[in-house]
C-alpha positions in Angstrom: 0.0 -0.2 0.0 1.5 3.6 -1.0 -1.7 5.2 0.1 -2.6 6.6 3.2 -6.1 6.7 2.5 -8.6 4.4 4.2 -11.9 3.0 2.9 -14.2 1.6 4.7 -16.9 -1.1 3.1 -19.6 -1.9 6.1 -21.7 -5.1 5.1 -20.3 -8.4 4.1 -22.6 -9.5 1.4 -21.9 -9.4 -2.8 -22.4 -5.8 -2.2 -19.4 -5.4 -0.1 -17.6 -7.6 -1.9 -17.6 -5.9 -5.4 -17.1 -2.4 -3.7 -13.8 -4.3 -2.6 -13.0 -6.1 -6.4 -13.8 -2.4 -7.6 -11.9 -0.3 -5.5 -8.9 -2.5 -6.4 -9.5 -3.1 -10.3 -9.4 0.5 -10.3 -5.9 0.9 -9.0 -6.4 2.5 -5.6 -3.7 1.9 -3.5 -4.9 2.8 0.4 -5.9 0.7 2.8 -9.9 -1.0 2.6 -11.0 -2.9 5.3 -14.6 -4.5 4.6 -17.2 -5.4 8.1 -19.5 -7.9 7.7 -21.7 -9.5 10.6 -21.9 -13.1 9.2 -19.2 -15.4 10.6 -18.9 -16.7 6.5 -16.9 -15.4 3.6 -19.3 -12.9 1.5 -21.6 -14.7 -0.5 -24.4 -14.6 -3.4 -27.8 -15.0 -1.7 -29.8 -15.8 -4.9 -29.1 -19.7 -4.5 -30.2 -19.7 -0.6 -33.5 -19.8 -1.8 -32.6 -21.8 -5.4 -29.7 -24.1 -6.0 -28.4 -24.4 -2.4 -31.9 -25.8 -1.6 -32.1 -27.9 -4.1 -28.9 -29.1 -3.3 -27.5 -28.1 -6.6 -24.7 -25.8 -5.1 -22.3 -25.9 -2.2 -21.5 -22.3 -0.7 -18.3 -23.0 -2.0 -19.5 -22.1 -5.4 -21.3 -19.3 -4.4 -18.6 -17.5 -2.6 -17.9 -14.0 -4.4 -13.5 -14.6 -3.5 -12.0 -17.0 -1.8 -10.2 -16.0 1.4 -6.8 -15.9 -0.4 -8.1 -12.9 -2.6 -8.6 -10.9 0.2 -5.0 -12.0 1.5 -3.5 -11.1 -2.4 -5.1 -7.4 -2.8 -4.5 -6.6 1.1 -8.3 -6.1 1.7 -8.5 -6.8 5.9 -12.0 -8.0 6.6 -13.4 -7.7 10.0 -16.0 -11.0 9.7 -18.5 -11.6 12.9 -18.5 -8.4 13.2 -21.4 -5.8 13.9 -20.4 -2.2 13.4 -22.8 -0.6 16.4 -22.2 3.4 15.0 -20.8 5.3 12.0 -20.0 9.6 13.4 -20.0 11.4 10.0 -18.2 14.0 11.5 -15.5 12.6 12.8 -15.5 10.4 10.3 -15.3 7.0 12.2 -17.0 3.8 12.8 -17.4 2.1 16.3 -17.1 -1.8 16.8 -18.8 -4.1 19.5 -15.8 -3.6 21.4 -15.9 0.4 21.4 -12.9 0.9 19.1 -13.2 2.7 16.4 -12.0 3.2 12.6 -11.1 6.3 11.1 -12.2 6.6 7.3 -11.6 9.1 4.3 -14.5 7.2 1.9 -17.5 5.4 3.4 -19.6 2.6 1.7 -22.6 1.7 2.9 -23.9 -1.9 1.6 -25.4 -3.4 5.0 -28.1 -5.1 3.0 -32.1 -5.8 5.1 -33.8 -8.1 7.2 -36.7 -10.5 6.9 -39.4 -8.8 8.2 -41.3 -10.4 10.6 -45.2 -11.2 11.7 -46.7 -9.7 15.3 -48.5 -12.7 16.1 -49.0 -15.0 18.6 -47.0 -17.8 18.1 -44.5 -16.2 15.6 -41.6 -16.7 18.2 -41.6 -20.8 18.2 -38.8 -22.7 18.0 -39.5 -23.9 14.7 -40.7 -20.6 13.0 -38.2 -19.6 10.1 -36.9 -16.8 8.0 -35.0 -17.1 5.3 -31.7 -14.9 4.6 -28.3 -16.3 5.7 -26.6 -19.7 4.6 -27.5 -20.9 8.1 -31.3 -20.3 7.4 -31.1 -22.3 4.2 -29.0 -25.1 5.5 -31.7 -25.3 8.5 -34.6 -25.7 5.8 -32.3 -28.2 3.7 -32.5 -30.8 7.0 -36.3 -29.4 7.4 -36.8 -31.1 3.6 -34.9 -34.0 4.2 -37.5 -35.1 7.1 -40.4 -35.2 4.6 -42.6 -33.1 6.8 -45.5 -30.2 6.2 -44.2 -26.5 5.8 -46.6 -23.9 5.8 -45.1 -20.6 4.1 -46.7 -17.1 4.5 -46.2 -15.2 1.8 -46.1 -15.4 -1.7 -43.1 -13.3 -2.8 -40.4 -14.5 -4.5 -39.1 -16.2 -1.5 -42.0 -17.9 -0.6 -42.5 -19.0 -3.6 -39.1 -20.1 -4.7 -39.1 -22.0 -1.2 -42.3 -23.5 -1.8 -41.1 -25.4 -5.0 -37.7 -26.6 -3.7 -40.1 -27.9 -0.6 -42.3 -29.5 -3.0 -39.2 -30.8 -5.5 -38.1 -32.8 -2.4 -41.5 -34.1 -1.4 -42.8 -31.8 1.5 -46.3 -31.5 1.5 -46.0 -27.5 1.6 -49.2 -24.8 1.9 -48.8 -21.3 0.9 -50.6 -18.1 2.9 -51.1 -14.9 1.5 -53.2 -11.9 1.7 -53.4 -10.7 -1.3 -55.4 -12.0 -4.2 -52.5 -13.6 -6.1 -48.8 -14.6 -5.6 -46.5 -11.7 -6.7 -48.9 -8.7 -7.1 -46.6 -5.9 -5.6 -44.1 -7.3 -8.3 -46.2 -8.6 -11.4 -49.7 -7.1 -11.5 -52.9 -9.4 -11.2 -52.3 -10.8 -14.7 -48.7 -12.4 -14.4 -49.4 -13.0 -10.6 -52.5 -15.8 -12.0 -49.2 -18.0 -14.0 -47.7 -18.4 -10.7 -50.7 -19.4 -8.8 -51.4 -21.4 -11.4 -47.9 -23.1 -11.6 -47.7 -24.4 -7.6 -51.4 -25.4 -7.6 -50.4 -27.7 -10.5 -46.8 -29.0 -8.5 -49.6 -29.4 -5.4 -49.1 -26.6 -3.4 -52.0 -25.9 -1.0 -52.2 -22.1 -2.5 -54.8 -20.3 -0.2 -54.9 -16.6 -1.7 -56.9 -13.3 0.0 -56.0 -15.6 3.6 -55.0 -13.6 6.7 -53.3 -15.5 9.2 -54.7 -14.5 12.6 -52.5 -16.8 14.7 -49.0 -19.7 14.6 -50.6 -22.2 16.3 -48.1 -23.8 19.2 -48.0 -26.5 21.2 -45.3 -26.5 24.5 -43.3 -23.6 22.6 -43.6 -25.8 18.9 -45.4 -24.5 16.4 -48.4 -26.7 15.1 -49.9 -25.0 12.5 -51.3 -21.7 11.1 -54.7 -20.8 12.1 -56.6 -18.0 9.1 -58.9 -14.9 9.8 -62.0 -17.7 9.2 -61.0 -20.1 11.8 -59.3 -22.4 9.4 -56.2 -24.2 10.7 -53.3 -24.9 8.0 -51.6 -27.9 9.9 -47.7 -28.0 9.6 -44.2 -29.0 11.0 -43.0 -25.8 10.5 -43.7 -22.4 9.3 -41.8 -20.7 7.3 -42.3 -16.5 7.2 -41.8 -14.9 3.9 -43.6 -11.5 3.6 -40.7 -9.5 2.4 -37.6 -7.4 4.2 -36.8 -4.0 5.4 -33.9 -2.1 3.9 -31.3 -2.2 7.0 -30.9 1.3 7.6 -30.2 2.3 10.9 -26.8 3.1 10.9 -27.4 5.4 7.9 -30.3 7.4 9.8 -28.2 7.3 13.4 -25.7 8.8 11.4 -27.9 11.7 10.1 -28.2 10.6 6.2 -31.3 11.2 4.6 -33.5 7.9 4.9 -36.7 7.0 2.9 -37.6 3.8 2.7 -33.6 3.2 2.0 -30.9 5.5 2.4 -31.2 8.1 -0.3 -28.6 8.6 -3.4 -28.4 10.5 -6.6 -27.5 8.9 -9.8 -23.9 8.1 -8.7 -24.5 6.3 -5.6 -23.5 9.1 -3.5 -25.7 9.9 0.0 -26.3 13.0 1.5 -22.7 12.9 2.9 -20.4 13.2 0.1 -18.2 10.8 1.4 -20.5 8.2 1.9 -22.5 6.1 -0.9 -24.7 3.0 -0.4 -25.3 0.1 -2.7 -27.5 -2.6 -2.6 -30.6 -3.3 -0.8 -30.6 -0.5 0.9 -30.0 2.6 -2.3 -33.2 4.5 -2.9 -31.2 6.1 -6.2 -32.8 8.9 -8.3 -33.0 6.9 -11.2 -31.9 8.6 -14.6 -34.3 6.7 -16.9 -37.1 6.7 -14.7 -36.5 10.2 -13.2 -38.1 8.9 -9.8 -36.9 7.0 -6.8 -36.9 3.9 -6.9 -35.4 1.1 -4.7 -34.5 -2.7 -5.7 -33.6 -5.6 -3.5 -32.3 -7.9 -6.1 -29.1 -9.5 -6.7 -28.2 -7.6 -9.8 -28.1 -4.4 -8.4 -25.6 -5.7 -5.6 -23.6 -6.9 -8.6 -23.6 -4.1 -10.6 -23.6 -0.8 -8.3 -20.5 -1.3 -6.4 -18.4 -0.5 -9.5 -19.8 2.8 -9.5 -20.0 3.5 -6.3 -16.6 2.6 -6.5 -15.6 4.7 -9.3 -17.8 7.6 -7.4 -15.5 7.7 -3.9 -12.5 7.8 -6.2 -13.2 10.9 -7.8 -14.4 9.8 -11.0 -17.6 10.5 -12.3 -20.3 7.3 -13.0 -23.6 7.3 -13.4 -25.9 4.1 -12.1 -28.4 3.8 -15.2 -28.7 0.1 -15.5 -32.4 -1.0 -15.7 -33.7 -2.9 -12.9 -33.4 -6.9 -13.6 -34.0 -10.2 -11.6 -34.8 -13.7 -12.2 -36.5 -17.0 -10.7 -36.2 -21.0 -11.1 -39.6 -22.5 -9.7 -39.9 -26.2 -11.0 -39.7 -25.9 -14.9 -40.3 -22.3 -15.2 -37.1 -20.0 -15.9 -38.1 -16.1 -15.7 -35.8 -12.7 -16.4 -37.5 -9.6 -16.0 -36.1 -6.9 -16.9 -37.5 -2.9 -16.4 -39.8 -1.5 -13.6 -43.5 -1.4 -13.9 -45.1 -0.1 -10.3 -48.8 -1.0 -9.6 -50.5 1.3 -10.9 -48.3 2.7 -13.7 -49.0 0.7 -16.4 -52.2 0.2 -19.1 -51.8 -3.2 -19.9 -50.1 -6.6 -20.1 -49.1 -7.5 -24.0 -48.1 -11.5 -24.2 -45.8 -12.8 -27.0 -46.1 -16.5 -27.3 -48.0 -19.5 -25.5 -49.4 -18.2 -22.5 -50.9 -22.0 -21.4 -46.9 -23.8 -22.5 -45.5 -21.2 -20.4 -43.4 -20.2 -23.4 -43.3 -16.3 -23.8 -42.6 -12.7 -23.0 -44.9 -10.5 -21.1 -44.9 -6.8 -21.7 -46.0 -4.1 -19.8 -47.1 -0.9 -21.6 -48.2 2.4 -20.0 -50.7 4.7 -21.4 -48.8 5.9 -24.5 -47.7 2.1 -25.6 -44.4 2.6 -23.9 -42.9 -0.3 -23.0 -41.9 -0.3 -19.1 -40.6 -3.9 -18.1 -40.6 -7.3 -20.2 -40.5 -10.7 -18.9 -39.1 -13.3 -20.1 -40.6 -17.0 -19.4 -38.7 -19.9 -20.7 -37.4 -17.9 -23.7 -34.2 -16.9 -23.8 -31.7 -14.1 -25.4 -34.5 -11.9 -25.5 -32.9 -9.5 -22.5 -31.1 -7.2 -24.7 -33.9 -6.5 -27.1 -36.6 -6.1 -23.9 -33.8 -3.4 -22.5 -34.0 -1.3 -26.3 -37.4 -1.5 -26.4 -37.2 0.3 -22.7 -34.5 2.3 -22.8 -35.6 3.9 -26.2 -39.1 5.2 -24.5 -41.1 5.2 -28.0 -44.8 3.6 -28.3 -45.0 0.4 -30.2 -48.2 -1.2 -32.0 -49.1 -3.3 -29.0 -50.5 -6.0 -31.8 -46.8 -6.4 -33.6 -45.4 -6.3 -30.3 -47.5 -9.5 -29.6 -46.5 -11.0 -33.2 -43.7 -13.6 -32.6 -43.2 -13.2 -36.5 -42.5 -9.5 -36.2 -38.6 -9.1 -34.8 -38.6 -7.7 -31.3 
């Protein structure tokens, strides 16, 4: 190291690791310290509800970098360490032993925490959430026992776990308060596709259902009682009702926070020496002209390059369109763009909806493409991006015609 500058990264997931990589890739020769709350080396999270849960990938296969990389690139790791406070004025972070680290620049990559439910029985021993590798391993052990699993919430995590559990022969019930799965993410049209998919694979899917209580016996959950008095029996319960961004540190440090840490298109916060990336970053997105926060892998993967450039004083803008993917049973899907609930006028289908081989497009009132989702149709993501970024009206009939090139 030849520079005396010290850059600190708070957050030991994919985003934090990628900030460290990007700093070294940009020839930053100062000190880099990465602080992570988990004991594990930084790893990617999508496999936790997909390949790892199915026994197809071990942790080493989705660990971002091996320990040797951090040694070779002189990145100090403080794992199993929770930052207690940030003093933006003094430019210090406080560690659990009350010691402090002084920084010149700071990157926040603190991720999110699964939401819980204020219900009787929610603290039972066999009520779970899914966020970490340890959580995923616990579910794998459950699957091996071929037991009954009740999942509260039909979002991405809930449905991916349901698919993995059914693949392993577990009896699965999914309870969702909305009228369709994924209603907030995809709307009712595509939510119905996932409802049909899971019912076809034997999931007991209960929509428009409220949960009154997690029924317990001697501190162990035995089922879920619904608002209509029905009891869904279970040997374990997974609460999958979304996640909350971990903004406590930022807010206590005086940074601007509103459903995320507020950042501009260069990912800098209200403090010019602090950037935020990943789940917590509520960015003023240059394409959409509004603030959006996306809790998906692609942001954690791609934002750090922009954040590192910003930390180093280089001009950079994060203008990638939101992107996420899922794999459930024999359905593989990629979603590109952003169609907020109530912001789109119609959904146009190109392909065979019944065979689950199609592309769906969300159009606004002017027939401009806001988002596209390809289901078991591949190599079209770049074309979808072009349609979105063009910002021009399209002919819905031609868009739906597979013989018309995208």
